[in-house]
N, C-alpha and C positions, 0 to 999 in steps of 0.2 A: 454492492458498490455502485448501484445505478445512479447516475447524475441526471436529473431531469432537465437541466439547462446549464450553460456555462455560468460560472459565478462572476459576472462582469462587474459586480458592485464591490469586489474585494478591495480595490484600490481606494474606494471612497469610505470604507468602513471606519468609524471612529473608535478610538480606544475606549473600552468600557472601564468603569470604576474598578479598582483593584479588588474590592470586596465581592464583586460579582463572580459567580461560578457557573459554568455551563454543564448541566447534567441531563442525561436522557431520562425522560419519565418512563414509567413501567410500560406504557404502550409502545413507545419508540424502541425500547430495549427488546421487547417481544417481537416487533416487526423487523428488527435487524437494520442493516445499513440503509435500506431504502427510506425508512422512516427517519433515520438520522439525517440523511442528506436533505430530505424535505424540510426538516427543522432548521438545518444549516442555511438553506436558501432563504427561508422566511426571515431568519434572524439577520442575514446579510442585507436584505432589503430594508429592514428597519434599523440597521446599524447598531444592533444590540448584542452581537455575539462575541464574548470575550474568550471563548475556548478555541475554536478552530480558526476563526478569521481575525482575531485580535493578535496578530503576530508582529505588531509594530515594534515591540521591544526587541524581538529577534532580528528584525531587519535593520533597525537603526542603532541598537545598543550592543555593539560587539563587545564592549567592555564587560557588560554583565554576563555575556556568554563565555567569557574567558578566551576570546578569539582574536586578541590584538596581534597584529603583525609586528615586524621589527620596528616599524615606525608607528608611533601612537596616532599620528595624523592620517594614517592610511589603513583603517580597519577593513575587513572584508565586507563587501556589499552584497545584498541579496535582492532577487527579484521575485515578486509573487507570481505564481502560476495562475493562468486564467481558468485552467481545468485541473482539478486535483489529480495527482498521480498516486500510485500505490506500490509500496515496496513489500515484497514477500521476504521476510527475514527469519533467520534461524539463530538461536542463541538462548542463553540462560535468561529467563524473564527478570531475574534480580540483578543482572549485570549492567554496568555502566559502560563497559568496553569489552572487547573480545577480538576474536579472529574468525575467519571464514566468510567474510563478506563477498568473496569471489563466487560463492554458491548462492547468493541472494538474487532475486529477480525483480523486475520492474514492469508494471503495467502502465504504459503512458496514457492509455485511455481506460475508462471504466470497463472491465471485462464482462460485467453483468448483462448489459443489454445485448451483447453479442453471444451470450451463452445459449446452450441447448439443454432443454429439460431431459432428465433421465428417460422419461416416457417417449421422447422423440429420438433417442439414440439410433435405433435401427433405421428409421425412415429418413432422418436428417443428417446422419453421419455415416453409418455403416453402408447404406445403400448408395451413397454418393462418393465412395472411396475416401471418406474422411473430410470432404469439403463442406464446411458449415455454411448455412444460408448467409451468414455475414461475411463469408469469404476466407476465413482463417482455416488452416489445415489441422485436423485432429491427429495427434500422435498417439497411436495405440500403445507404444512402449513407455509413455510418460504423459499422463493426462491429469488435468486439474478439475477438482470439484469445489463448489462453494456451499455455504450453509443452507441454501434453499434447495440444493440438489441440482444446480445448474452446472453443466459441463462447460468449462471456460477455455478460452484461448490460452496458450502458454505465455510465460513471461519472456521479456528480453533480459539479457544479462544486465545486472546493475552496473552502470558506468562507475569506475573507481578512480578515474583521473579527470581533471578539467582539461578540455581541449578547445583550441581556438582555430579559426579558419585562416589559412594563409593562401590566397589565391584559390586554386581548386583542390587544395589538400588540407587536412586537419593536422594540427601539431599539438603535442602534449605540453600544456602550459604549466602544469603542476601535477605531481604524482599523487594527488589526493583530490577528493571532491566533497563539497559540503551540500547538505540538503536540510531544509527546515521541515521537521516532521512533528506529528502530533497524533495522539490517540483519540482526539476529539473529547478530551476530558479536561483535566486541569493543567497538564504540562505540554508546552510547546518547546522543542529543543532543536539544537543544531547537531545533526548527525554527520560526522566526518568519516569517510571511508578511504582507505589507502590502497595503493596499487598492489600491496602484498596481502590484501584481504583483512588487515586489521581495521577496527572501527572503534569509535568512542562517541559518547553523547556529551554535550555541554551541560546538560541538566537532566536529572531524573534517570530512571532505569528503563530497560527495554520494555518492561511491562507498562510503564507509565505512558509510553508513546504508541502502545498497541491499541488498535480499535477493536474492542472486545466483541461487538456483535458480528464483525467480519471473521468468518472461519474459512480457511482455505487449506487444502491438502493436495499433495502430488502423489499419484498412484502409479506404481510400476510393478511388473511381474515379480512375484515373490521368489521364484526360482527360474533358472534358465528353462525356457520352453513352456513355462506356465501360461495359462490363459488369464488375462487380466483386462476386462473391458467394463464399461459402465453398465452393460446388460446384467452384470453380476451384483450390482449395487441394489440395496433394498430401499425403494422410495419411501417406505414408512419410517426410515431413520431420519427423515428430514421434515421440517427445518431443525437445525442444530441449535441447542441452547447457547446463548452468548457466553463465551468463555470456555465452553466445553470442547473436548477433542472431537475431531471429525470421525465419522463411523468407519470401521474397517470394511473391506470388500474381499470376499472370498477369492483366493488366488493372487491377491495383490499385497505388496508391501506399501506402507503408507507413511508419508512424512508431513506432519502438520507444520504450517508456517504462521508466524505472526504477521499481521497486516498493519502497515504504518501508512498514514496519510501524508503525502508530500505536498506541502503548500507553497514551497519556495525553493530556489536553488541559488547558488552563488553566481553573481553576475560576471 
């Protein structure tokens, strides 16, 4: 998930011809998300990326997304994010809608650069009382690993409502929230999540908006009182093949999550 630099050229990216498709080459797939992001940035600079950055249709054509409001003259509007965010999602890969979004998480910043390698767990986390060099706090009862064997900071809860500021307070403006998401392949879709945890995609299936090279899992003690730490993980299990399940860790229960790139939110 490592971003080398902010994608400041997003707003200037031109729409690519409909026939163009963005696919990772074998090298990028093997290298995982870091190679993917490098390709993304290079393509943004040359204005030739139709996959991740060509989201003009989603931002401007709410009709196509089936998201017209009561007034046809007032469709929802979206704003591009200067930095990609990441949703950790649970659900049937073949589903276009479902429930349980209240259990999903959001990384507002790329967690990769703040991660700690498994080999550094004892010296950089255990010895410091869980305080990572980047400043985040490690939670021994629920910790995250990514496909290269990096221990990552935890997610924030995914916001399920749109809020607006009124003075020094925040007010719920609508009991749902919309995100522009992609798996950095062929499909860019609008994900709507509701306050009750229900969710739906305007286009494609959950699998279609999952970034396959990104693998993430949450590890918790398998039983009450069980020891579950990164010290029990096997470094030789990494890196993980794109699309494969994350490795199990002795003494731990594991929950794999799909990772969705968030490139825009409803304004």
